[in-house]
N, C-alpha and C positions, 0 to 999 in steps of 0.2 A: 365830775360823775356823770353831769347832763351830757358833756361831748366826747366820753367815751359811749355814753348810750347811742347817739347818734352816728359813731363809727362806728360801731358794732351792726345795726340797723341799713347803714347803708351797706356795709363789706357784706355783712350777710343777704340783703336783697343783692347784689353784682353777681356775688358766690351763685346763690341758688338760680336766678334766671339764667346764668351760663350753663351750668351744668343741667338744668331742664332742658335745654335749647338743643345744646349736646345730645340728651337723650333723646329726644324728639328725632335730630336730623339722622342719629345713625338707626333707631328705633323703624323708621319710613326707607332708611337707604333698606334693610335687610327686610320690611315685607315686599318690596316694590320688584324685589330683586327674585325676588319667589316664583316670579311671573316669567320671565327668564326663557328657560327652554318649553315653558308653554307657546308664549311667542313664536318661538321657531316650528312647533310640529302645528300651532292651528294654524299660520298663515301658508308652511306646504303644504298641506291635507287641502288646505281652500283651493290655491293655488291647481293641485293635481286632481281636482274635481271640475274646478270651471276648466281646466281643458282636458274632460271629458272622461278622471278614470273616476271608477263606482266606489262608493263608497266601502265595499271590499277589498277592496285594492289598499285603502288607507288605515283598515285598520287590522292590528293583528290578529286574524282568526285563530280561536283557540286559545285567545289568552283571557285569562279574564282577573281583572284588578279587585279585589275587596278593597273600594275606598276607605271603608271604616278601621281594617287596618294596615294596608300597606301605604308606603311611603314611594311605590314607581308613579309614572307620573303618567297619565291616561287618555283617552281621545276616543267621543262620543261622534257619530256624525249624525244630526236631525235632517229630517224632512223640512219647508218653507214651512209649515205648520207646528213644528216642533216636536213632532212623532219624532221618536230614534231610529236612524234604521240599521245602525252598527255600532258595537261600542265593545272598549275593552272591560268598563268597570260596571259591577255590581253594587249596589247596596241590598243587603236582604237580598240575595238572586232576583233584585229588580234593576232594570237601567235605571239611574235617577234621572230626574228631567228639572229643569232650574226653574223657576218660576215665570208665566210668559213674558212679564215685562224684559226681561232679560233679551228673550227674542226679537217684542218690539224695540229697543231699543237699539242692540243689533241692526237689523233691517232697515232700521233711517239712519243710522250713523258707521256701517260696518263693521264696528269690532267693540267689544265689551272688556272690560280686566275690570273684576268683581272675585271679593271674598263670598264663595258659596258654603254657606252651611246646611246641607239637609238633614241633618239631626242633629241635635243635641253631642259633642265630641266631634263631632266629623265638620272640620274646617277645611276648604280645598282653597288655592289661589286657580283660581279658572282664567281663560281666554277663551273667546266666543268672535267668531269669526264668522262672515256671510262666504257663501259661493252661488256661483252661477253658469250653469253650463246649458243651454239652449232654455228648453224648457222645463229645467230642471231647477232647483233653487232651496238652498239650507241652510243649515248651522254647523260647522266646526266646535266642537266645544275640545281643549286640551286642559286637564288639571293635574292637581296634583297636592297632597296636603302638605298644610304647613303648620305640622303640629313643630317640627322641627325650629322650623325658621319661629315661632312662638317660644319655645323654651330660651333660644338664645336672647331671644326680645325681653324676657323677664330674667335670667340673667345679667343679661345689661344693667335692669331697673335696682335689681340689689347692690351691685356697684355702684350706678348713680348716686343707689342713695345714701352709702356707706360713705362716696364721696363727697356729698353734699353735708353729711354731716360733721365728718371732717374738714370741711371747709368753714362751718359754722363756727367750729371749733376753732380756728384758725382766725376768725375773724373776735371771735372774744380776746383770744389776744392779744391782735394789733388793737383792738379796741382800746386794749389796759395800755399796753404802751404805746402809741403814739399820742396821745393829749399831754404826756408829761414837754 
């Protein structure tokens, strides 16, 4: 009986650890890949602005994306003080502005990649890139909702829990069969 308990604890520990690590790796891959379109948008637009383009030329005029409802990627151009110059994004008919610390970090490091939650239920994968052209400088923020990524992560968690329970059951069977 004591040997069976040791086997059960050992197998369960190994299986639970492996399923947790697998979940963590896949969940992080899902979340990090949610930045991919924004990286391209932010870098391309910052490069264009640095080469002398005007903010209105990198932001789609007339396009208004309600970020509390849409999954569409969006771009916002801010000046060096963090004031919005042009935006495709709206939240309650206003241009959303990330916390000042985001601009401070980006000013120092050139880029920042964050999950931004301007209000409950609105979570964005955002990439903020610095641009500078002559006496003008500022930031390009590209973002999009991570609602679908979070739904996938929730489904992944459910599957992981089912697999974990199944493996703990297998551990019990192995603990009963092996000691003999």
